[in-house]
N, C-alpha and C positions, 0 to 999 in steps of 0.2 A: 489855415483852411478849416472850415467847420466840418466836423465829421457827423455823419448820419447816426442817430441814436441806435444803439445795439438792441436788436429784438430779443425779447425774453425767450429763454429756452423752453420749447414745447415738450412736455412729457406725455407719455401714453403709448399706445400701440403704434407700430410702424405705419399703419394706415393714416392715423392722425398726424404723425410727424411728417410723413411725405406730403400730405395735403398742405400742411402749414408751410413747408419749405417752398411750395410752388405758388403760394398766395402772397399778395402784397400786404394784406392786413395782418396785424398782430392778433394772436389767439389768446384772449384773456383766460385766466384760470377759472375753473368752475366755481360759481358762488356758493353752491350747495354740495353737500356730500352725495355720493351715489345713492345711499339709502333714502335720502330726502327726495332725490329726483325720481327714484322708483316709486315712491309713495304717490307722486303726482301722475305718474304714467299708468298705474294700475287702477282702473275704475272699480266701483264697489262690486259689480257682478264678478269680475275676475278675482277680486279680493276674497269674496265668499268661496269661490271655487278653490283658490289657493289654500284658504284656511281648512277647507274640507280635506284637501289632499294631504296637508301637513298633520292634521289631528286625527284623521281616520285610521282605522286599524285594518289595513288590507290583509286578506288571508294569504298564508304562505302557499305559493304554488309549488307543484312538483318540479324539482330542479332537474333540468335536462342538461346533462354534461356535454352532449354533442353541440348544443347551442352555445354554451359558454366557451367551449374550446375554439369556436370560430370567432370569438371576440378578441382578435389580435390586431396588431397595427395595420394589417391589410385592409381592415374594414373601412378605416378613414383614408388610407393611402390610395386605394383604388378611386375613391371619389375625388380626392385632391388631384390625383394625376389626370383624371378625365377632365375636370374643370380647368386645370392649368393648361392642358392641351387645347381646350376650347378657346381660352383667352389668347394664347400665343398664336394659334393658327387662324384667328379671326381676320377677316379681310380688312379690318381697320389697320392692321399692321403689315399688310402685304405691300411690297414696293409698288408705287404708282408708276404707270407707264407714261413716259414723257410724250407730250403731244407732238406729232410729226407733221410734215407738210401735207397738204391735200385736204379732202373733205373730212368733216368730223366723223369719227368712228366710235364704236362702243368703248374702245380703250381710252380714247381722248376724253370721252364723256366721264368715264370713271376717274381719270386724272383730275378733271375739273371738279368732280364731286368731292374728292379728298382734300381740296384746297379750302373748303368751308367747314365750319364747326358743326352745323346741323348733322352732317354725315357721322361725325364722331359721337355726338350726343345719342343718335339713334343706335349706334353700335354699343355704346356703353350701357344704355338702358336694356338692350337685348341681352347683353352678357350678364347684367344684374339679374334678369329674370331666369337665365340659365343657372346661375349660382344659387338663387333662392330655391328653385325647384330641386336641384341636385342635393343641396344640403338638407332641405326639408325631408326628402325621401330617406336620407341617411339617418336623420334623427328619429324618424318613425321606425326604421329598422332596429336601431339601437334600443329604443323604448320597448319594442316588442320583445327583444332579448332580455331586457331587465325584468319584464313581468314573469319570467320563468324562474326568477331567483327568490330570495328570502323577502320578508315583508319590507325591509328597508329599501331594497332595490325596486320593489313594486311602487313604493311611495315616491322614490326619486323619479321614476318614469311618469307618474301622475303629476308631480310638481313641474317637471320639464314641459309636459304637454300644456299645462295651464300657463306657464310663463311664455311659451311660444305664442299662444293665442293672445295673451295680454300685451305683449311687446311687439308683435309683428308689424302693426300699423305704425307705431312710433319708429321702429327700426327702419321701415321702408321710407318714411318721411325724412329721417336724418340722412340715410345713405343717398337719397335722391339729390342732396345738395352737392355731391361730388361732381356731377357733370357741370353744374353751374360754376363751381370753382375752377374746373378745368377750362371752361370757356374763357374765363378771364386770363388764365395762363396762356391759352392759345392766342388770344389777341395781343398780349404783351410780346410774345415771341414774334408774331407776324409784324407788328409795328416796329419792333427793334430791327428786324431784317430789312424792312422797307427803308428805315432811316439810314441804316448802314449802306444800303445800295445807293441811296440818293447822295450820301456824302462821298461815295466813291466815284460818282458821276459816270457810272457804267450804264450805257444805253442798251446793252444787250440784256434781254430778259433772262433771269436765272433758270437753270434747268430744273425740271420737276422730277422727283420730289426734292425740295430744297433742304438745306441743312437744318433750318429751324423746324421744319415739319417733321423731320426724322427725330429731332430732339423731343418734340411734343409727343410723338407716338410712343417713344420709349418711356416718357414720364407717365403717359396714360396707362401703358401696360403695367408699369410698376404700381400704380395706384390700384388697378384692378386686382393684381396679385396680392397686394396688402389687404384689400377688402376681403378677398377670399379667406385669408388667415383669420380675420375677425369673424366672419360668418361660420367658420368651422369650430370656433372655440366651444360652443355648447356641446357639439357632438363629441369633441375630444374629451370633455368632462364626463360624458356618459360612458365613453369607451374606457376611460381610466377607472371608473367604478366597476365596470364589467371585468377588467383585467385584475383589479385588486381582489374581487370576489373569487375569480378563478384560481388565484394563487392560494387562497385560504382553504 
């Protein structure tokens, strides 16, 4: 018996590895290094701004110890907890109400809606917007705290602001591929369930929500939580700089 070729191991953040596990296509290794790719993503206007931030000599601000003392793990933990709760509690992951006999109701309409992927695409995009806004506010807060430190911290805040502006469009475009990959996973699970039902020659319709749909919801939730980890990485770097300075 011929064996299917073994897929190459995908390395990288949990977000990338989770998406790779759910997709049928192999993920080729990057052809260029990260620095080479960044050089293509940063246009000349942002490159000038980045050079200015790196080469400039920001004045030392008066260090406010009260601000630096607030730079603890709670700063990111509160945002992470709030965004995690927004994901877990989203109606995309609420149990659908099975359709009962009689006239169509709001509950049965909701159950029908959750059987099609456009509902999950809309929810994924809405949660992406929630994450982008929440993490963006956190980074602004941390940069404001950095500007109360020594020149190196002020420079880091300026660099982060430039990089956020330079890469936000590219980041948004790359992350928007996640719902497309999930749509393919959704269809594979649904088709597999239909095939299994046909093979079983079971004329009774399956109860909603079906097992395959619950599996998809769990996968989608895991992808969103992994994406949240990726989005929080820049803020965690800023927070680490603040904590390091506070210890010195």
